[in-house]
C-alpha positions as CSV (number, residue, x, y, z in Angstrom):
1,M,-0.1,-0.2,0.1
2,P,1.4,3.3,-1.0
3,R,3.3,5.5,2.1
4,G,1.1,7.2,4.0
5,V,-2.1,5.4,3.3
6,P,-3.9,3.9,6.5
7,N,-4.5,0.4,6.6
8,A,-8.3,0.8,6.3
9,G,-8.0,2.6,3.6
10,F,-8.5,6.7,2.9
11,R,-9.9,8.5,6.0
12,K,-13.1,10.0,5.6
13,T,-12.6,13.0,7.3
14,K,-14.9,15.0,8.8
15,N,-15.7,17.5,6.2
16,F,-15.7,14.6,4.0
17,V,-18.6,13.1,5.8
18,A,-20.2,16.3,5.9
19,N,-20.1,17.3,2.5
20,Q,-21.3,14.1,1.4
21,T,-24.3,14.1,4.0
22,A,-24.7,17.7,2.3
23,V,-25.0,16.3,-1.4
24,K,-27.3,13.7,-0.2
25,A,-29.6,16.3,1.4
26,Q,-29.6,18.1,-1.9
27,A,-30.9,15.5,-4.0
28,P,-34.1,15.8,-5.6
29,A,-36.9,14.0,-4.5
30,A,-38.9,11.8,-6.8
31,P,-41.6,13.6,-8.2
32,V,-45.2,12.6,-6.8
33,K,-47.5,11.5,-9.6
34,V,-50.6,13.3,-9.6
35,E,-53.5,12.0,-11.1
36,T,-56.2,13.2,-13.6
37,V,-59.6,12.8,-12.9
38,E,-60.0,10.8,-15.9
39,E,-57.2,8.2,-14.5
40,I,-58.9,7.9,-11.3
41,D,-62.2,7.2,-13.2
42,A,-60.5,4.2,-15.0
43,R,-58.4,3.0,-12.2
44,I,-61.6,2.6,-10.0
45,N,-63.6,1.4,-12.9
46,E,-61.2,-1.2,-13.6
47,R,-61.1,-2.3,-9.9
48,F,-64.9,-2.6,-9.9
49,E,-65.2,-4.9,-12.8
50,V,-62.2,-7.0,-11.7
51,T,-64.4,-7.5,-8.5
52,G,-67.0,-8.8,-10.9
53,D,-65.0,-10.8,-12.1
54,L,-63.9,-12.3,-9.0
55,V,-67.5,-13.1,-7.9
56,D,-68.2,-14.9,-11.2
57,M,-64.8,-16.9,-10.1
58,A,-66.6,-17.8,-6.7
59,I,-69.9,-18.5,-8.3
60,Q,-68.4,-21.1,-10.5
61,G,-66.0,-22.4,-7.6
62,T,-62.9,-21.5,-9.5
63,S,-61.9,-19.3,-6.1
64,R,-63.3,-20.9,-2.8
65,A,-62.7,-17.3,-1.3
66,V,-62.7,-14.0,-2.6
67,I,-62.3,-10.8,-0.3
68,I,-63.4,-7.3,-1.2
69,S,-61.8,-4.4,0.9
70,G,-63.2,-0.8,0.3
71,P,-64.9,2.1,2.3
72,G,-68.4,1.7,3.1
73,G,-71.4,3.2,0.9
74,L,-69.9,2.9,-2.4
75,G,-71.3,0.3,-4.0
76,K,-69.2,-3.2,-2.9
77,S,-72.2,-5.2,-1.5
78,Y,-74.2,-3.8,-4.5
79,T,-71.8,-5.2,-7.0
80,V,-71.6,-8.5,-5.3
81,E,-75.3,-8.7,-4.8
82,E,-76.4,-7.9,-8.2
83,K,-74.2,-10.8,-9.7
84,L,-75.3,-13.1,-6.9
85,A,-79.2,-12.2,-7.8
86,N,-78.7,-12.6,-11.7
87,W,-77.0,-16.0,-10.9
88,D,-79.6,-17.4,-8.4
89,P,-82.7,-15.1,-8.5
90,K,-84.6,-17.2,-6.0
91,G,-81.6,-17.0,-3.5
92,L,-81.3,-20.8,-3.5
93,R,-77.7,-21.3,-3.7
94,H,-76.2,-18.3,-1.6
95,T,-76.9,-16.3,1.5
96,I,-75.7,-12.9,3.1
97,I,-74.8,-12.6,6.2
98,R,-74.4,-8.9,7.6
99,G,-73.1,-7.8,11.4
100,K,-71.7,-9.8,13.8
101,I,-71.7,-13.8,14.1
102,L,-70.3,-16.4,16.7
103,A,-68.5,-19.5,16.3
104,P,-71.0,-22.1,16.7
105,D,-73.4,-20.0,14.2
106,L,-70.7,-19.9,12.2
107,Y,-70.3,-23.4,12.4
108,I,-74.0,-24.1,11.5
109,M,-73.8,-21.5,8.3
110,L,-70.7,-23.2,6.7
111,H,-72.5,-26.7,7.4
112,K,-75.9,-25.3,5.6
113,H,-73.8,-24.1,2.7
114,S,-70.8,-26.7,2.0
115,D,-72.1,-28.1,-1.2
116,K,-71.0,-27.3,-4.5
117,N,-72.4,-24.1,-6.2
118,Q,-73.0,-22.8,-2.8
119,V,-71.7,-19.2,-2.0
120,L,-72.1,-17.6,1.5
121,V,-71.2,-13.9,2.2
122,F,-69.9,-12.0,5.0
123,D,-70.8,-8.4,4.4
124,D,-69.2,-6.2,7.4
125,A,-68.8,-9.3,9.9
126,D,-64.8,-8.5,10.6
127,N,-65.4,-10.2,14.1
128,I,-65.1,-13.3,12.8
129,F,-61.1,-12.4,12.2
130,W,-60.7,-11.4,15.6
131,D,-62.1,-14.9,16.9
132,D,-59.7,-17.7,17.2
133,V,-62.1,-20.4,16.9
134,S,-64.0,-18.5,14.1
135,L,-60.7,-17.7,12.4
136,N,-59.8,-21.4,12.3
137,M,-62.8,-22.5,10.7
138,L,-62.4,-19.7,7.8
139,K,-59.0,-21.0,7.0
140,A,-60.0,-24.6,6.8
141,V,-62.6,-23.8,4.4
142,C,-60.9,-21.1,2.3
143,D,-57.8,-23.3,2.2
144,T,-56.2,-24.7,-1.1
145,T,-55.7,-28.3,0.5
146,K,-57.4,-30.6,-2.2
147,K,-59.8,-31.5,0.8
148,R,-61.2,-28.8,3.0
149,V,-62.6,-30.3,6.5
150,V,-63.6,-28.0,9.1
151,S,-64.0,-29.3,12.8
152,Y,-65.7,-27.8,16.0
153,M,-65.1,-30.3,18.8
154,T,-67.0,-28.9,21.4
155,Q,-68.6,-30.9,24.6
156,G,-72.1,-30.0,23.6
157,N,-74.0,-30.5,20.2
158,L,-75.1,-28.3,17.5
159,Y,-78.1,-28.5,15.6
160,D,-79.4,-27.3,12.4
161,D,-82.2,-24.8,13.0
162,D,-84.0,-25.9,10.1
163,T,-84.1,-29.6,10.3
164,A,-83.5,-29.7,14.0
165,T,-80.6,-32.5,13.4
166,K,-77.7,-32.8,15.3
167,L,-74.6,-31.8,13.1
168,P,-71.4,-33.9,12.8
169,K,-68.4,-32.6,14.6
170,Q,-66.5,-32.3,11.2
171,F,-67.5,-32.3,7.7
172,E,-66.2,-31.5,4.0
173,F,-66.7,-28.1,2.7
174,H,-67.1,-27.8,-0.9
175,G,-68.8,-24.1,-1.4
176,S,-67.2,-20.7,-1.8
177,I,-67.2,-17.8,0.6
178,I,-67.1,-13.8,-0.3
179,F,-65.8,-11.3,2.3
180,I,-66.7,-7.8,2.0
181,T,-65.3,-5.5,4.2
182,N,-64.0,-2.0,5.0
183,Q,-61.0,-2.9,6.5
184,D,-57.7,-2.4,4.5
185,F,-55.7,-5.8,5.2
186,D,-52.4,-4.2,3.7
187,E,-52.6,-1.1,5.6
188,L,-53.3,-2.9,8.8
189,I,-50.3,-5.7,8.2
190,T,-48.1,-2.5,7.5
191,R,-49.0,-0.7,10.7
192,G,-48.5,-4.0,12.7
193,S,-52.2,-4.4,14.2
194,K,-53.1,-7.1,16.3
195,L,-55.3,-8.4,13.6
196,A,-52.4,-8.1,11.1
197,P,-51.4,-12.2,11.4
198,H,-55.2,-13.5,10.9
199,L,-55.4,-11.0,8.1
200,Q,-52.3,-12.2,6.5
201,A,-53.5,-15.9,7.2
202,M,-56.3,-15.1,5.2
203,M,-55.0,-13.2,2.3
204,T,-52.6,-16.2,1.4
205,R,-55.8,-18.1,1.0
206,A,-57.8,-16.0,-0.7
207,Q,-58.3,-13.6,-3.6
208,Y,-57.9,-10.3,-2.4
209,I,-59.0,-7.0,-4.1
210,D,-58.5,-3.6,-2.5
211,L,-60.8,-0.8,-4.4
212,A,-58.4,1.5,-4.0
213,I,-60.5,4.6,-2.8
214,K,-58.5,6.4,-0.5
215,T,-58.8,10.3,-1.2
216,R,-61.9,12.4,-1.4
217,Q,-61.0,12.9,-4.9
218,D,-61.4,9.1,-5.3
219,Y,-65.0,9.3,-3.3
220,L,-66.1,11.6,-5.3
221,V,-65.5,10.0,-8.7
222,R,-66.9,6.7,-7.7
223,I,-70.0,8.7,-6.6
224,R,-70.5,10.6,-10.1
225,Q,-69.6,7.3,-11.7
226,V,-72.7,5.3,-9.7
227,I,-75.1,8.2,-10.6
228,K,-74.0,8.1,-13.9
229,M,-75.2,4.5,-14.0
230,G,-78.7,5.4,-13.1
231,L,-78.2,5.2,-9.1
232,L,-80.9,8.4,-9.0
233,K,-82.8,7.7,-12.3
234,Q,-84.2,4.5,-10.8
235,D,-85.8,6.4,-8.0
236,G,-87.5,8.6,-11.1
237,L,-84.9,11.7,-10.3
238,D,-84.1,13.4,-14.4
239,D,-81.0,14.7,-15.6
240,L,-80.9,18.0,-14.3
241,G,-81.8,17.0,-10.8
242,Q,-79.2,14.3,-11.0
243,A,-76.6,17.1,-12.2
244,D,-78.0,19.2,-9.1
245,V,-77.1,16.4,-6.7
246,V,-73.7,15.9,-7.9
247,N,-72.9,19.6,-8.1
248,F,-74.5,20.0,-4.2
249,I,-72.1,17.3,-3.1
250,E,-68.7,18.8,-4.8
251,T,-69.8,22.1,-3.6
252,N,-70.0,20.9,0.1
253,Q,-67.7,17.9,0.1
254,E,-65.9,19.6,3.1
255,T,-68.8,20.0,5.4
256,L,-70.6,17.1,4.1
257,R,-71.3,14.5,7.5
258,D,-70.7,11.4,5.0
259,L,-69.5,11.4,1.4
260,S,-71.2,8.2,0.0
261,L,-73.5,7.0,-2.2
262,R,-75.7,7.0,0.9
263,V,-75.9,10.9,0.9
264,A,-76.1,11.4,-2.7
265,I,-79.9,8.8,-2.5
266,K,-80.5,11.2,0.9
267,I,-80.3,14.2,-1.2
268,A,-81.9,13.2,-4.3
269,A,-85.0,12.5,-2.0
270,I,-85.1,15.9,-0.8
271,R,-84.5,17.2,-4.7
272,K,-87.1,15.4,-5.5
273,T,-89.6,16.2,-3.2
274,H,-89.1,19.8,-2.6
275,P,-87.6,21.2,-6.1
276,T,-87.6,25.0,-5.0
277,K,-86.3,24.9,-1.8
278,W,-84.3,21.8,-1.8
279,E,-80.6,23.2,-1.2
280,R,-81.7,25.0,2.0
281,I,-83.1,21.4,3.2
282,A,-80.2,19.5,2.0
283,R,-77.6,21.8,3.8
284,V,-79.3,21.7,7.0
285,T,-79.6,18.1,7.2
286,V,-76.5,16.5,5.5
287,C,-74.0,19.2,6.4
288,K,-72.3,20.0,9.3
């Protein structure tokens, strides 16, 4: 090694380190891409189209489990229900469960819908992810193994409410499950939520889609999309009335108590009933 050079190589003096730090600090940040309204519209529209495709997969049995994640009141449930109603108008092959469900009831419902071509929908029933017994059942019925056997080994017996017959302690599940949730699984996992391990376990077993509606602009675009598809027209509101509702939402977006399709329906009802003073009524009732 040349004379004067230490064994560890060239010394990084304090000035050298400071200069390098300054250079790094001055490096320009990567530009943040800002989506146009048209790009947001295309992105959200694609997500809902894919959601419909995933529901088709559950109906056909090519997907054992589908998880649809997105904010409430923007059309998740409607998209799923419309697909299922077209496939099974009499409701003989699908059931939608909303709200809290306990492990024994979950076992009974899974047993009732264990045959092929049966679809069980859990809409806003997130408590099942918190309960270990329920979660283990879901893991079993959503698993990718050839046989999906679900067990409930309790001391007592469970009975089918319709037939009063005693249920077996375990059975093989052949149906499909759809979860509709307001929970953002990716965000909860990244944040290290207590729920994260359970959500991760379900995501590995299911087809998962995040509808990617996060910002106020996303919400507004989605509301416009659904109104354009005829949400308010079916209630008898003409084109001018629909335009009034959209304009009111966009103008008052920061003071609305709720930015969703539900608020659009409320305003539409006011607009239809009181065409001359609807704005005043709407401002008083749906704004903070």
